[in-house]
N, C-alpha and C positions, 0 to 999 in steps of 0.2 A: 283967443287962441285958435278956434276953428277958422276964424278970419286969415290968420297969417298962415294957415296949411292952403287955403283957397288961393291967397295972393300966390305962393309959392308955385303951386301947381301951374297958376295962368303964367307965371315967368317961364316955366319949364316948356308950356304948350307954346309961348312965344317965340322961345328959343328954337324949338323944333320947326315951328313955321318958318323961320327966318332962314334957318338951315335949309330947309327944302326950297324956299326961295332962291337961295343962292346956287343950288344943284342945279335948278331949272335955268337960271341965267346963264350959269356954265355950259350947260348943254345946248342952250340957246346959241351961246356964242360959237360953241364947237362945230354946230351945224350950219352955221351961217357961212355962205359961199366965199364970203370975203377973208373969213379966218381959216378957210380949210386948205391944208396941204396940198400940192399935187402929187402925183403917183411918184414921179421923180425925185420930190423932196422927202417923201415918206421912205423909198426905197434907200435913197442917200443915207437919210437918218439911221435905218436898220444896218446898213453895212459900213456904217463909220468905224466900229472897233473890230470889223472882221478881217479875216487874214486875205481874203480874195483869192485869185488864182495865180499859179506860179508854174514852172515847167512841170513837175510831178503830178500835179492835178490836170493840167493839159495830157500829158501822157497818160494817165488813168482813164480822162475821158476818151481819147482815141482808141484804147485797149477796149473800152466798153462799146464804141462802134463797131469795131472791126468784129469782136466776140457774138453782137448782137446780130449782124448781118449774117456769119457765119450760123448763128445758130436757126436764123430763118430758113437757110437753105439745107442745114442738116435736120431741121425739126426735131432739134435735142433741146429739151427743156431745162436739161442740166446746166448746160451751156449758157443758155439764157439767165439762169439763175446766178450763174458764176459773173456773166456780163452785169447784171444789176448789182451785185456786190460792188464791183469796180466803180460802177455810177455812184453808188451811196458812199464809199470813201471819198471820191472826188467832190461831192457836194458837201459833205462833213469837213473836209479840209478847208474848202472854199468858206463856209460858214463859222470855222473856228476861231475863238478868240485868243487862243495860246499861240501867238504869234511866234515866241522863240522859238518853240517846239516845232511849229510847222517849216520855219527857216531852216531849223537844224536838219529836219528829215530832207527837206530840198536840197542843201548842200550836199548830202551823203550821196543823194540820188544823182545829183550833177556830176560829183566825183567819180562816180560809178560809171556814168555814160560819156566821160569826158574824151576815152579814145576813140569812141565810135563817131561821136560828133565831130573831132578833130579828122578823122579819116575822110569822111563825107565832105568836110569843108575844103579840105586839102585837095581831094579828087575834084569837086567842083572849080576850084581854082585852077587846077592845072588844066582842064577841059576848057575852061573859058580864055586861058590866055595861049594864043598862038604863038608868040614870039619868045617865051620863055618857058622852062620846065622847073618846076618846085620840087626839091629833094631834102633828105636829112643826111647828115653826116653819120656812117655807122658806127664811129668812136664816141662822139661827144653828142650825138643825136640832135645838133643845131638845125635849124631850117635855113635853105638859101636857094638860090635861082641860079639858072645858067641858060644859055641861049640854046635854042633848040636848034640843033644841026643835023639829025637823023643817023649819026653814027656815033661809035665809041670815041668817048674823049676822057683825057685825064683830067681829073678835078682835084683841086686842092681846097679843102674846108678853110673857110675864112676864119673861123674861132679857133681849132686847134690845131691847124696846119696839115692833118692827114690827108693822105694822097690815096685816091683810087679812082678805078676806071669805071664808068658808067656810059648808057646810053644818051646821048646829048639830044 
C-alpha cells in the first residue's frame, strides 16, 4: 500500500513537472522574436471592439486644447482641471465598448450642432462662388442659387413659387 502511495505522488510530481515544462515552452514561444506581435498589431487588437473617435470626441478634444491654452495664460488651476475633465471624457468615449450608446450620443450632438455647421458651410460656399449666390426661400426654406448681379432682383422660389425681392 505504501508503494501505491509513492507511485501516486510520483505521478503528481511528473504532472507538475510536465505543466512547468509546458509553461516554459509557451513563455519561450511568446518571447521568440518570430512570434512577437508588432506594436501596431497589438494596438489594432486592443482597439478592435472600441468605439474610436467621432465628431463629439473631436469637439471635446478641441475644447480641451482651448481651455488648456487659456488656463496656461490665465494661470487658473480650476480651468485646467475642467480642461482635463473634457480630455478624460474624450478618451473614455474613444475607448468605450458600448458602441450603440456612443453613436446615440454623437447623433444627438450632430442634431444640436447641425444649424451651426449648415450656416458655416453655406457661408463658405457663398464666399467661394463668385458667379452665383446661394439663398433660402423665406416660405419653404428650400435652398437655391441665383446669379450675382449686385442689385435688387425679384426671385421666384423653384419649389413653392413664392416671389420675393432680394439682393442678387
